N, C-alpha and C positions, 0 to 999 in steps of 0.2 A: 434738423436733420431727420429725414424720414427713414423708416425701416429699409426701404428700397435703396436709399442713398448710403446707408450704413453697411449694407451687405458686403461689398468688397473689402471694407476695413475689417469686418468680423472674420471673413475668410482668411485674410492675411494674418491677423493676430492669432487665429487658431492653428496656423500652420498648414491650412488646406491649400491645394493648388487652385489657381484661378485661370479661367480662360482669358483670351486676349481682350475680350470686351470688358470683363471685370477688372483686369489690370488697367485698362485705359480709363475706366470710371474712377478707380482708386486714385490714379495720378491726377486726373482732372479735378476731382473733389479736393484732394490734398493741396494742389496748387492754388485753387480758389481760397481755401482756408488759410493758406500762408499769406494771402493778401489782406486778410482781416486784421483788425486792430486788437483782437482778444489774444492775450498772451497764452492762455491755456489752449485755445483753439490752434494757434500757430505751433505750439509745442507738440500737441497731439498729431498734427499733420506732418510735422518734421519727423517725429518718431515713426509714423507709418511709412514714410518714404525711405527712411534709413533701413527699416526692416525689409521693405521690398527690395532695396538695392543689395542687401546682404544675402538674399536667397540664392543668387547665382550671378556669374559675371555678365551674362546677357542683360539681366535686369539693371545692374549697375551701369552698364554702357548706355542702355536706353535712357535711363534717368539722367545721366550726365549730359547726353545730347539735348534733352529737354531743358535742363537747368542752366546750361551754358549762357543763354541770353540774359539770365537773371544775375549774372556775375557783376554787372554794373549797377545793381540795385542799391538804393540808399539804405535798405533794411539790412542790418548786420546779421539778423537771423537767417536771411536767405543766403548770404555769403558763407556763413558758418555751415549751413546745410550743404551747400555745394562742396565745400572743403571736406566735410565728413563723407559725402558720397564718393568723392575722388579717392580719398584714403581707402574706403571700403572696396572700391573697384580695383585699386592697386593691390590690396591684400588678397584678393580672390585669384590673382594670376599666379 
């Protein structure tokens, strides 16, 4: 993970606002990390996506739309993430 790749995650974790490009980078990187076999990498990516979703209802809706196709995944961690984001989106309304 290069410094450039880590920038969106750092912005998110510090509570800073991200522009649309940084948001898309964060989501792309996190989704790629979720496909990896490393448990710590998957957990970190999942945490970043949950935090992104919790920032506002629009983020939660955007992430739900992206994650829906993953609902049929064999990976239980992806299913759990989708459920967590759904709950987060519902609680923000």
